[in-house]
Backbone as ProteinMPNN parsed JSONL, in Angstrom:
{"seq_chain_A": "MSIVLNIQQKNYIQRIIMDELLKRSINVTINNLELKTARNHELYVDFTSTPFNTMPVLFKSIHIHAFNSSVMKQENHIRVYISVNARYTVFDGGTNGIHLVSFNFELYDSGFNQYSQS", "coords_chain_A": {"N_chain_A": [[-20.802, 6.462, -8.176], [-18.148, 7.443, -9.802], [-14.694, 6.413, -10.303], [-11.539, 7.746, -10.706], [-8.18, 7.794, -11.476], [-5.841, 10.067, -10.921], [-2.993, 11.703, -12.77], [-0.869, 11.687, -11.163], [-1.32, 9.637, -9.31], [-1.307, 7.436, -11.06], [1.389, 7.602, -12.129], [2.739, 7.119, -9.731], [1.867, 4.352, -9.065], [2.982, 3.094, -11.454], [5.828, 3.681, -10.987], [6.467, 2.372, -8.648], [5.85, -0.274, -9.221], [7.736, -0.578, -11.37], [10.199, -0.063, -10.003], [10.425, -2.293, -8.284], [10.264, -4.313, -10.057], [12.805, -3.841, -11.308], [14.613, -4.469, -8.95], [14.409, -7.058, -9.193], [15.945, -7.596, -11.337], [14.642, -6.957, -13.839], [14.386, -4.928, -16.183], [12.2, -2.796, -17.289], [9.732, -0.684, -19.019], [6.505, 0.367, -17.985], [3.699, 0.736, -19.73], [0.829, 2.615, -20.781], [-0.853, 2.379, -18.346], [-4.089, 1.989, -17.215], [-7.491, 2.454, -16.101], [-10.055, 0.156, -16.584], [-13.285, -1.447, -17.331], [-14.784, -4.479, -16.188], [-16.616, -7.125, -17.584], [-18.514, -7.712, -15.526], [-19.027, -5.252, -14.53], [-17.198, -4.219, -12.692], [-14.354, -2.293, -11.725], [-10.914, -2.506, -12.888], [-7.285, -2.413, -13.089], [-5.125, -2.084, -15.914], [-2.31, -2.855, -17.744], [0.574, -3.06, -19.743], [4.056, -4.029, -20.407], [7.172, -2.854, -21.919], [8.456, -5.183, -24.25], [10.842, -7.658, -23.363], [13.874, -9.843, -22.99], [15.525, -12.734, -21.995], [19.027, -13.367, -21.121], [21.001, -16.167, -21.621], [18.946, -16.263, -24.511], [15.818, -17.614, -23.842], [13.125, -17.616, -24.326], [10.818, -16.625, -26.915], [9.549, -14.031, -26.659], [8.976, -11.774, -23.898], [6.823, -10.205, -21.782], [5.505, -7.93, -19.079], [2.56, -7.627, -17.356], [-0.579, -6.696, -15.883], [-2.278, -9.092, -14.231], [-4.315, -9.812, -12.406], [-6.491, -7.635, -11.004], [-8.014, -5.161, -8.981], [-10.069, -2.34, -8.151], [-11.242, -0.196, -5.757], [-13.328, 2.21, -4.279], [-12.876, 3.825, -1.09], [-13.695, 5.32, 1.915], [-12.011, 7.575, 2.376], [-10.039, 7.229, 0.413], [-8.746, 5.694, -2.489], [-8.449, 2.198, -3.004], [-6.328, 0.031, -4.437], [-5.701, -3.019, -5.83], [-3.068, -5.043, -7.334], [-1.867, -7.727, -9.22], [0.974, -8.764, -10.538], [2.326, -10.058, -13.405], [4.332, -12.096, -15.478], [4.337, -12.662, -18.886], [5.038, -15.13, -21.375], [6.197, -15.912, -24.479], [6.787, -18.883, -26.25], [9.037, -20.44, -28.608], [7.672, -22.043, -30.325], [5.346, -20.873, -30.586], [3.45, -21.038, -28.471], [1.996, -19.846, -25.331], [2.521, -18.657, -21.953], [2.327, -17.911, -18.442], [3.613, -16.442, -15.398], [3.367, -15.546, -12.037], [4.594, -12.739, -10.416], [4.708, -10.598, -8.443], [2.532, -9.028, -5.91], [0.585, -6.146, -5.338], [-0.908, -3.92, -2.994], [-2.237, -0.944, -2.833], [-2.927, 2.16, -1.383], [-4.479, 5.031, -2.234], [-4.48, 8.473, -1.977], [-6.259, 11.68, -2.303], [-4.97, 13.737, -1.314], [-2.072, 13.357, -1.869], [-0.702, 11.786, -0.249], [0.359, 8.559, -0.24], [0.429, 5.05, 0.024], [1.707, 1.749, 0.069], [1.733, -2.028, 0.083], [3.193, -4.988, -0.38], [3.165, -8.325, -1.572]], "CA_chain_A": [[-19.768, 7.334, -8.147], [-16.993, 6.875, -10.891], [-13.325, 6.345, -9.776], [-10.606, 8.289, -11.717], [-6.963, 8.048, -11.054], [-5.151, 11.247, -11.61], [-1.818, 11.376, -13.382], [0.363, 11.599, -10.158], [-1.439, 8.296, -8.745], [-0.865, 6.462, -12.052], [2.818, 7.534, -12.053], [3.21, 6.434, -8.44], [1.847, 2.833, -9.207], [4.014, 2.716, -12.1], [7.231, 3.844, -10.418], [6.548, 1.4, -7.621], [6.026, -1.597, -9.909], [8.957, -0.664, -12.237], [11.246, -0.208, -9.103], [10.359, -3.614, -7.711], [10.847, -5.278, -11.056], [14.358, -3.592, -11.312], [15.11, -5.133, -8.002], [14.426, -8.429, -9.662], [16.693, -7.596, -12.631], [13.836, -6.86, -15.008], [14.331, -3.451, -16.563], [11.086, -2.48, -18.421], [8.75, 0.51, -18.741], [5.163, 0.199, -17.887], [2.854, 1.41, -20.586], [-0.63, 2.458, -20.779], [-1.743, 2.065, -17.151], [-5.373, 2.618, -17.16], [-8.675, 1.841, -15.552], [-10.921, -0.675, -17.4], [-14.399, -1.884, -16.724], [-14.957, -5.795, -16.555], [-18.012, -7.555, -17.754], [-19.288, -7.605, -14.278], [-19.072, -3.768, -14.186], [-16.222, -3.751, -11.709], [-13.06, -1.739, -12.322], [-9.67, -3.13, -12.829], [-6.148, -1.699, -13.624], [-4.579, -2.827, -17.0], [-1.147, -2.276, -18.237], [1.724, -3.913, -20.267], [5.379, -3.405, -20.326], [7.883, -3.057, -23.158], [8.958, -6.551, -24.324], [12.256, -7.954, -23.082], [14.164, -11.179, -23.064], [16.671, -13.27, -21.016], [20.241, -13.85, -21.661], [20.684, -16.525, -22.915], [17.559, -16.255, -24.859], [15.006, -18.818, -23.404], [11.72, -17.367, -24.898], [10.667, -15.668, -28.076], [9.36, -12.697, -26.019], [8.45, -11.791, -22.455], [6.292, -8.868, -21.1], [4.91, -7.801, -17.844], [1.222, -7.252, -17.332], [-1.515, -6.794, -14.643], [-3.136, -10.239, -14.423], [-5.628, -9.636, -11.713], [-6.532, -6.439, -10.29], [-9.285, -4.554, -8.615], [-10.224, -0.869, -7.793], [-12.306, 0.156, -4.96], [-13.506, 3.567, -3.631], [-12.996, 3.664, 0.157], [-14.319, 6.39, 2.537], [-11.234, 8.641, 2.035], [-8.937, 6.999, -0.428], [-9.092, 4.564, -3.559], [-7.738, 1.0, -2.762], [-5.961, -0.732, -5.837], [-4.831, -4.377, -5.874], [-2.546, -5.577, -8.535], [-1.139, -8.998, -9.341], [1.92, -8.47, -11.683], [2.763, -11.277, -13.984], [5.238, -12.11, -16.622], [3.747, -13.51, -19.865], [6.072, -15.346, -22.321], [5.883, -16.622, -25.856], [7.918, -19.736, -26.65], [9.364, -20.327, -29.942], [6.712, -22.793, -31.177], [4.133, -20.009, -30.575], [2.664, -21.197, -27.298], [2.166, -18.81, -24.298], [2.167, -18.971, -20.594], [2.636, -16.789, -17.549], [4.049, -16.637, -14.075], [3.091, -14.656, -10.917], [5.767, -12.157, -9.914], [4.498, -9.941, -7.12], [1.138, -8.435, -5.785], [0.659, -4.821, -4.497], [-2.008, -3.278, -2.558], [-1.983, 0.506, -2.973], [-3.885, 3.119, -0.912], [-4.08, 6.474, -2.904], [-5.154, 9.53, -1.41], [-6.175, 12.853, -3.023], [-3.828, 14.821, -0.676], [-0.847, 12.993, -2.481], [-0.143, 10.828, 0.525], [0.065, 7.28, -0.827], [1.217, 3.93, 0.626], [1.568, 0.422, -0.507], [2.233, -3.066, 0.583], [3.463, -6.069, -1.383], [3.392, -9.747, -1.291]], "C_chain_A": [[-18.56, 6.639, -8.939], [-15.661, 7.169, -10.064], [-12.506, 6.838, -10.945], [-9.281, 8.363, -10.869], [-6.311, 9.214, -11.763], [-3.722, 10.795, -12.018], [-0.646, 11.023, -12.301], [-0.036, 10.095, -9.681], [-0.94, 7.355, -9.804], [0.609, 6.446, -12.12], [3.457, 6.982, -10.72], [3.109, 4.984, -8.662], [2.792, 2.482, -10.254], [5.504, 2.691, -11.712], [7.431, 2.675, -9.372], [6.794, 0.072, -8.16], [7.348, -1.648, -10.617], [10.218, -0.789, -11.245], [11.3, -1.643, -8.555], [10.715, -4.723, -8.772], [12.289, -5.216, -11.247], [15.07, -4.328, -10.211], [15.38, -6.623, -8.464], [15.217, -8.528, -11.064], [15.842, -7.559, -13.808], [13.621, -5.371, -15.169], [13.414, -3.172, -17.794], [10.456, -1.265, -18.095], [7.302, -0.017, -18.855], [4.531, 1.177, -18.9], [1.469, 1.413, -20.379], [-1.315, 2.038, -19.628], [-2.936, 2.754, -17.014], [-6.495, 1.733, -16.556], [-9.556, 1.223, -16.501], [-12.166, -1.222, -16.55], [-14.56, -3.353, -17.207], [-16.351, -5.934, -17.033], [-19.072, -7.415, -16.8], [-19.403, -6.143, -13.702], [-18.145, -3.407, -13.129], [-15.019, -3.293, -12.472], [-11.861, -2.46, -12.071], [-8.556, -2.269, -13.475], [-5.586, -2.672, -14.782], [-3.301, -2.128, -17.352], [-0.217, -3.414, -18.854], [2.875, -3.148, -20.155], [5.987, -3.381, -21.726], [8.384, -4.604, -23.016], [10.443, -6.577, -23.823], [12.468, -9.498, -23.084], [15.36, -11.419, -22.05], [17.957, -13.443, -21.689], [20.754, -15.133, -20.86], [19.196, -16.45, -23.075], [16.782, -17.538, -24.644], [13.75, -18.68, -24.058], [11.754, -16.353, -26.194], [10.574, -14.217, -27.617], [8.781, -12.789, -24.782], [7.945, -10.452, -22.374], [5.668, -9.034, -19.835], [3.591, -7.208, -18.068], [0.5, -7.452, -16.035], [-2.512, -7.972, -14.927], [-4.554, -10.196, -13.878], [-5.505, -8.565, -10.842], [-7.964, -5.973, -9.831], [-9.126, -3.163, -8.037], [-11.327, -0.755, -7.029], [-12.292, 1.458, -4.174], [-13.627, 3.271, -2.135], [-13.519, 5.14, 0.786], [-13.381, 7.548, 2.081], [-10.186, 8.396, 1.183], [-9.422, 5.941, -1.575], [-7.992, 3.384, -3.273], [-7.604, 0.255, -4.103], [-5.194, -1.996, -5.437], [-4.41, -4.688, -7.121], [-1.644, -6.718, -8.541], [-0.36, -8.694, -10.633], [2.469, -9.851, -12.085], [3.589, -11.179, -15.271], [4.434, -13.052, -17.566], [4.622, -13.822, -20.891], [5.581, -16.178, -23.382], [7.154, -17.532, -26.137], [8.093, -19.834, -28.226], [8.45, -21.19, -30.92], [5.443, -21.999, -31.136], [3.183, -20.1, -29.377], [3.007, -20.051, -26.234], [1.833, -19.308, -22.866], [2.465, -17.819, -19.721], [3.038, -17.237, -16.221], [3.835, -15.385, -13.213], [4.479, -14.145, -10.613], [5.675, -11.542, -8.535], [3.087, -9.309, -7.237], [1.467, -7.168, -5.077], [-0.775, -4.467, -4.129], [-1.707, -1.738, -2.126], [-3.336, 1.116, -2.184], [-3.56, 4.438, -1.349], [-5.168, 7.394, -2.433], [-5.151, 10.925, -2.329], [-5.093, 13.927, -2.537], [-2.397, 14.498, -1.23], [-0.273, 11.989, -1.496], [-0.63, 9.547, 0.093], [0.866, 6.159, -0.076], [0.774, 2.682, -0.099], [2.057, -0.672, 0.344], [2.313, -4.212, -0.543], [3.456, -7.348, -0.843], [3.717, -10.642, -2.439]], "O_chain_A": [[-18.131, 5.507, -8.717], [-15.613, 8.089, -9.247], [-12.733, 6.406, -12.075], [-9.255, 8.892, -9.758], [-6.249, 9.312, -12.989], [-3.286, 9.694, -11.683], [0.291, 10.256, -12.523], [0.897, 9.292, -9.647], [-0.153, 6.477, -9.451], [1.154, 5.344, -12.17], [4.574, 6.466, -10.698], [4.124, 4.307, -8.495], [3.497, 1.505, -9.998], [6.273, 1.802, -12.076], [8.516, 2.099, -9.296], [7.698, -0.658, -7.754], [8.053, -2.651, -10.504], [11.17, -1.499, -11.567], [12.431, -2.105, -8.408], [11.296, -5.775, -8.505], [12.984, -6.228, -11.344], [16.153, -4.831, -10.511], [16.388, -7.259, -8.156], [15.073, -9.504, -11.799], [16.267, -8.118, -14.819], [12.864, -4.695, -14.472], [13.74, -3.277, -18.976], [10.596, -0.784, -16.971], [6.981, -0.776, -19.77], [4.853, 2.365, -18.873], [0.882, 0.448, -19.889], [-2.333, 1.362, -19.771], [-2.954, 3.954, -16.737], [-6.434, 0.504, -16.52], [-9.838, 1.995, -17.417], [-12.107, -1.413, -15.335], [-14.503, -3.587, -18.414], [-17.173, -5.025, -16.923], [-20.234, -7.099, -17.058], [-19.817, -5.912, -12.566], [-18.267, -2.286, -12.634], [-14.682, -3.731, -13.572], [-11.777, -3.056, -10.997], [-8.869, -1.456, -14.345], [-5.587, -3.892, -14.621], [-3.225, -0.903, -17.263], [-0.298, -4.575, -18.452], [2.896, -1.946, -19.892], [5.345, -3.864, -22.658], [8.651, -5.146, -21.944], [11.151, -5.572, -23.894], [11.541, -10.305, -23.158], [15.99, -10.548, -21.45], [17.925, -13.677, -22.897], [20.897, -15.124, -19.638], [18.368, -16.532, -22.169], [17.128, -18.528, -25.29], [13.23, -19.744, -24.394], [12.596, -15.475, -26.378], [11.313, -13.331, -28.045], [8.104, -13.778, -24.5], [8.606, -9.546, -22.882], [5.299, -10.149, -19.467], [3.47, -6.327, -18.919], [0.896, -8.259, -15.194], [-3.433, -7.85, -15.734], [-5.607, -10.416, -14.478], [-4.594, -8.483, -10.019], [-8.97, -6.452, -10.353], [-8.075, -2.866, -7.468], [-12.401, -1.153, -7.48], [-11.321, 1.754, -3.478], [-14.493, 2.446, -1.842], [-13.714, 6.053, -0.016], [-13.889, 8.465, 1.436], [-9.328, 9.276, 1.107], [-10.525, 5.411, -1.447], [-6.788, 3.635, -3.317], [-8.577, -0.087, -4.774], [-4.157, -1.947, -4.775], [-5.218, -4.653, -8.049], [-0.634, -6.652, -7.84], [-0.949, -8.406, -11.675], [2.968, -10.642, -11.284], [3.479, -10.212, -16.025], [3.921, -14.085, -17.134], [5.099, -12.838, -21.458], [4.695, -17.02, -23.237], [8.299, -17.09, -26.239], [7.282, -19.303, -28.984], [8.494, -21.041, -32.141], [4.457, -22.498, -31.678], [2.226, -19.332, -29.28], [4.072, -19.433, -26.247], [1.02, -20.204, -22.638], [2.847, -16.772, -20.244], [2.809, -18.406, -15.909], [4.112, -14.274, -13.665], [5.436, -14.916, -10.543], [6.413, -11.881, -7.61], [2.529, -9.084, -8.311], [2.442, -7.069, -4.332], [-1.713, -4.705, -4.89], [-0.999, -1.451, -1.161], [-4.483, 0.688, -2.314], [-2.536, 5.0, -0.961], [-6.383, 7.197, -2.463], [-4.161, 11.225, -2.995], [-4.518, 14.755, -3.243], [-1.534, 15.358, -1.057], [0.671, 11.316, -1.91], [-1.84, 9.332, 0.018], [1.959, 6.451, 0.408], [-0.276, 2.572, -0.731], [2.768, -0.377, 1.304], [1.518, -4.257, -1.482], [3.736, -7.495, 0.346], [3.915, -11.842, -2.249]]}, "name": "protein", "num_of_chains": 1, "seq": "MSIVLNIQQKNYIQRIIMDELLKRSINVTINNLELKTARNHELYVDFTSTPFNTMPVLFKSIHIHAFNSSVMKQENHIRVYISVNARYTVFDGGTNGIHLVSFNFELYDSGFNQYSQS"}
């Protein structure tokens, strides 16, 4: 059975993530939130954000992305886990990342959705 997120579910995930980032003074837009298939044939969520920087400038660029995620079909809903990370590039070209927040979403076709974060 294939799993598909409808546009309302994608928008819900994007809104929750962007709201939480805004609470942390990170004002970005999440782009291209989509389901992808890993090499082990399991589904995961992938997205990136618009690039941003700090004041004063500490890095060449920073963007938010889904580092570790999973999607599972439950009996009456879809369970989505997303670890949201910041990926930054330093001026000498090196890159690194840091974990910001994790979310567990339960998405229902009826439109009733809920989440928890850690």
